[in-house]
C-alpha positions in Angstrom: 14.1 -12.9 -16.8 17.5 -14.1 -18.1 17.2 -17.5 -20.0 19.7 -19.0 -17.6 17.6 -18.2 -14.6 14.5 -19.5 -16.2 16.2 -22.7 -17.3 17.5 -23.2 -13.7 14.0 -22.8 -12.3 12.5 -25.2 -14.9 15.3 -27.7 -14.0 14.9 -27.7 -10.2 12.6 -24.9 -9.1 9.5 -25.3 -7.0 6.6 -22.8 -6.7 5.8 -22.6 -3.0 5.8 -20.2 -0.1 9.3 -20.5 1.5 10.1 -17.1 2.8 9.1 -18.0 6.4 9.7 -21.7 6.3 12.5 -23.1 8.6 13.4 -19.7 10.0 15.4 -21.1 12.9 17.3 -23.4 10.6 18.1 -20.5 8.3 19.3 -18.4 11.3 21.6 -21.2 12.4 23.2 -21.5 8.9 23.5 -17.7 8.7 25.2 -17.6 12.1 27.6 -20.5 11.2 28.6 -18.8 8.1 29.3 -15.5 9.9 31.5 -17.4 12.3 33.5 -18.6 9.2 34.1 -14.9 8.4 31.5 -14.5 5.7 30.6 -10.8 5.4 26.9 -10.7 4.6 26.9 -7.1 3.6 29.6 -7.8 1.0 27.8 -10.9 -0.2 24.6 -8.9 -0.6 26.5 -6.1 -2.6 28.1 -8.7 -4.9 24.9 -10.5 -5.6 23.1 -7.2 -6.2 25.8 -6.1 -8.7 25.8 -9.5 -10.5 22.0 -9.6 -10.6 21.6 -6.1 -12.0 24.3 -6.8 -14.6 22.6 -10.0 -15.7 19.2 -8.4 -16.0 20.7 -5.4 -17.8 22.4 -7.6 -20.4 19.1 -9.5 -20.9 17.2 -6.2 -21.3 19.8 -4.8 -23.7 19.6 -7.9 -25.8 15.8 -7.5 -25.9 16.2 -3.9 -27.1 18.6 -5.0 -29.8 16.2 -7.7 -31.0 13.3 -5.3 -31.0 15.3 -2.7 -33.0 16.3 -5.4 -35.5 12.7 -6.5 -35.9 11.6 -2.9 -36.3 14.2 -2.3 -39.0 13.3 -5.5 -40.9 9.6 -4.4 -40.8 10.6 -1.0 -42.2 12.6 -2.6 -45.0 9.8 -5.0 -45.9 7.3 -2.1 -46.2 9.5 -0.1 -48.6 
């Protein structure tokens, strides 16, 4: 999980079941935004691209850190 996402959850997240809470309210918001011209398919695509990119960067950073640690351990054992 990217540090930024974890910090945001620590700051204002709550662990609870919310997926089926206030469904009618959510549908009303969704409908209102569609009336304003929000294209949910495009929003979904953009969020997916940004989310995958964020997780990829985090994973790549982890791999670099592991490689550096592995290299330092090899040097220490020589």
